[in-house]
C-alpha positions as a printed Julia matrix, in Angstrom:
90×3 Matrix{Float64}:
 -161.65  -32.4   62.52
 -159.64  -30.2   61.89
 -160.77  -26.87  62.95
 -157.67  -24.51  60.59
 -159.46  -25.86  57.22
 -162.2   -27.06  58.37
 -165.11  -23.63  58.96
 -168.24  -25.41  61.34
 -170.36  -22.24  59.73
 -171.37  -23.8   56.65
 -172.17  -26.34  58.4
 -174.56  -26.15  61.17
 -175.91  -24.31  58.42
 -176.58  -26.9   55.66
 -177.5   -29.82  59.02
 -181.02  -28.3   59.84
 -181.43  -28.44  56.18
 -180.81  -31.59  55.07
 -182.26  -33.04  58.16
 -185.25  -30.93  57.09
 -186.38  -29.35  60.45
 -184.66  -25.88  59.38
 -187.13  -23.8   61.11
 -186.96  -26.27  64.37
 -183.65  -26.49  65.36
 -180.48  -23.67  66.94
 -177.29  -24.67  65.51
 -173.95  -22.43  67.19
 -170.79  -23.02  66.79
 -168.55  -23.71  70.02
 -165.79  -23.4   68.99
 -162.04  -25.51  68.09
 -163.9   -27.56  65.36
 -166.85  -28.41  67.95
 -170.54  -27.64  67.07
 -173.75  -28.13  69.1
 -177.95  -28.39  68.03
 -180.62  -27.56  69.82
 -184.11  -29.48  68.87
 -187.82  -27.41  70.25
 -189.01  -31.88  70.72
 -187.55  -35.39  71.84
 -188.91  -36.81  68.54
 -186.32  -34.34  66.67
 -183.98  -35.76  68.32
 -184.4   -39.17  67.79
 -184.75  -39.37  64.24
 -181.91  -37.28  63.68
 -179.65  -39.52  65.29
 -180.64  -42.3   63.56
 -179.72  -40.78  60.21
 -176.33  -40.9   60.83
 -173.62  -41.18  59.94
 -173.33  -37.84  57.49
 -170.51  -36.49  54.62
 -170.96  -33.02  54.44
 -167.6   -31.09  53.01
 -165.36  -34.22  52.24
 -165.75  -34.62  55.88
 -166.83  -37.65  57.88
 -169.35  -36.62  60.38
 -170.35  -38.57  63.14
 -173.24  -37.06  66.06
 -173.76  -38.02  69.52
 -175.81  -36.79  72.23
 -174.19  -35.07  75.17
 -172.83  -36.47  77.83
 -170.68  -34.73  80.46
 -168.1   -37.97  79.37
 -168.55  -39.8   76.21
 -169.12  -43.84  78.07
 -166.14  -46.52  76.68
 -167.77  -47.71  73.18
 -168.15  -45.13  71.12
 -166.37  -45.12  68.64
 -163.28  -43.38  67.97
 -162.43  -44.9   64.71
 -164.86  -44.7   61.53
 -164.09  -47.69  58.63
 -164.76  -46.54  55.14
 -163.6   -47.6   51.53
 -161.47  -45.25  49.37
 -161.38  -46.1   46.21
 -158.68  -44.87  43.9
 -157.56  -44.14  40.66
 -154.83  -44.27  38.22
 -152.18  -45.98  41.0
 -149.95  -49.0   39.63
 -150.46  -51.93  42.13
 -146.77  -52.98  40.69
């Protein structure tokens, strides 16, 4: 994320609505572009994690369950296609 350009406050408000759990989850801005959601039950966490990847306000978001140390298998890159119109190829 780019914390200077991307404010997490709208994300913290909108993601629970997108997930349809807005009354059962609390979001917090941890600073430096990081945020956290606290869920009331494990089933809702599992359902939300199955819905990924997310696109919000022109950013790609990948959610993971917090761990003190991230696993080496956790992706550090996300490949996606970009369509650019009006650019000559020759």
